N, C-alpha and C positions, 0 to 999 in steps of 0.2 A: 829582577823579577823572581828570582828563585826564592821559594819558601819551602818549609819542611813538609814533605808529602804527608797528607792525612789519610789518603785513601789511594786505591789503584788508579782511579780515573784521574786524579790530580797528578800522580806520578807520570801517567801517560802524556798528559798535556805538558808538563814541565819538560820532559825529555823531548817531546815534539817540538817545543820552542827552541830548545838547545840544538836539535838537528836542523830545524828551519834556519837558524842563524849561521850554522856552519856548512850546511849542504844545500839548502834551499828546499822548498816544499816538495817539488817534483823529484827530488833526488834522494829522498829517504822512503823507506817502506815499512809496512807493519812488521816485516821480518827484522828490520833493524831495531825497531822498538822492542820486539819480543826478545831478541838476543840480548840487548843491553839491560832490559828489565828482568830477564830470567823468567819470563812468563810465556804462555802460549799465545799464538796469533788469535786464537778463539777468544781469549780473555780481552784482547784489545777490541775485537769485533763486537764483543758483548756491550762495551761502552760506546763504541763508535762504529756502527755497522758499515759505513762507507768512509773513505778517506776524506771526502768533503765535510762529513760530520766533524771529524777531527780538526779540519782546517777552520771551520766556523768556531769551534771551541778555542782554537789557538787565538783567533781574532778577539774573541770575548775575553780571554786571559790577558792578552796584550792591552785591551782597553781598560780592564781592571787595574793593571799596573800603571797605566797613564793616569787614571782617576786618582789613584793613591798619590802619585807625584804631584798632580794638579792641586789636590787638597793641601798638600804641604806648602806648595808655592803660594797659593791664594792666602794661606794663614800667616805667611812671613811678614815681618816688619820690613820696611824699606820701600824703595821705589821700584818702578817697573824694570829698570836695567838690572837691579840686584835679583829680581824675581827671574828674569830671562836668563841671567848668568847661572843662577842656581839650577834651573831646569836643564839647561844645556850641559852643565857639568854632570848632572845625574845621567843624562843620556849618554854622554861620552863614557862615563864610568861603567855604565851598564854594558854597552856594546864593545868597548875596547878590550874586554876580557877574552883573552885567548884568540884574538883575531876574528871575533864574531862581527856580524853586521846587524844593522837594525832589522828586527823582524818584520816590520811593516814594509821596509824596502825590499827584503827578500820575497815577500808575498807579491809585491807589486811587479817584480821582475817576471813572475810566472803568470801574470794576469790573463794573458791571451789563451792559455790552455786550461784555465781553472773553471770549474762548474759555476753556473749563475749564482747559486746561493753563497759561494765564497766571494765571488766578485762583489756582491751586494755588501757582504760583511767587511770586505777590504775597503770599499768606498766609504762605508760608514766610519770606519776606523780612521781613515785618512782625513775625512772631514772633521772628525772629533779632535784630531791633533792640530790640524790648521786652525780650527776655530779657537782653541785654547791659546795659541801663539797670537792670533789676532786680538784676543781679549787682553793679553798683556800689553801688546803694542798700542791698542786703543787707550788703555790706562796711562801708558807712558806718554802718549800724545796729549791726552787730556790734562796731565799734571806738569807738563813741560820737560819731561825727561828725554823725549824723542821729538825730533823736528823733521822727520822724513816727509817727502812729497808723495802724492799718490794715494790710493786707497789703502786702508789698513789690511784688507784681505790680500791685495797684491803684494804688499810688503811681507805679510805673513808667509806667503808662497815663497818669496825670495829667501827668507830666513830658513824655512824648512828645507827647501831644495839645496841651499848652500851647505847646511849642516849635514844633510844626508849624503851629499856628494863628498864632503870632507871626511865623513866617517868611512865611506867606501875607499877613498884615496889613501886614508891613513893606514890601511892594510898594506900598502906598497911603500908609502913615503914616511910613515911614522906618525905618532900622535901630534907632533907639532903642527901638522897641517890643519888639524881641527882647531887647535888653540889660535893659530894665526887667522883662520877664517872667522872665528867668533870675534876676535879683536877688530877685524875689518868690518864686520857687520855692526858692531857697537859704534864704530866711527861713522858709518853710514847712517845709522838710526838717529844719532844725536845731531846731525846737521840740521 
């Protein structure tokens, strides 16, 4: 998700995502951002008057990253299994860097203490990701790549939850746990 900063606001968001993935939303402050960016807290407050404003901007940036990935996957040649593998490999590559966790998972872990506007943004982001996985699974079911039972949305939740859990556990057990989980999911989907 990292891009070259074009302006101060973008720098703040990019560092915010990094801190979100390594510390959690509730565990970093404007002071942390200020110190690492070499700017004043007032400069951060200029762009994001409240931390919840920054939180909503983080959700929007994550969704933009997702959309970029989704466009790439949708334009790929090949079947649904290839598309799912590609997306999950990009997800693993993105979060496996330096022991980071999925930014959406990080936000979800703090959801009970976050303001309503952030909860709304997180729910929208969560639905956005799950709906994309369901879209791929539906394509796979329609073209015969997948033979799973039950609803597509329920299966999408199983894929998302399994991968998010595997990414979290990979911090302790190593990256192989994610790879093994994806292989098991592929087997289950193809039945």
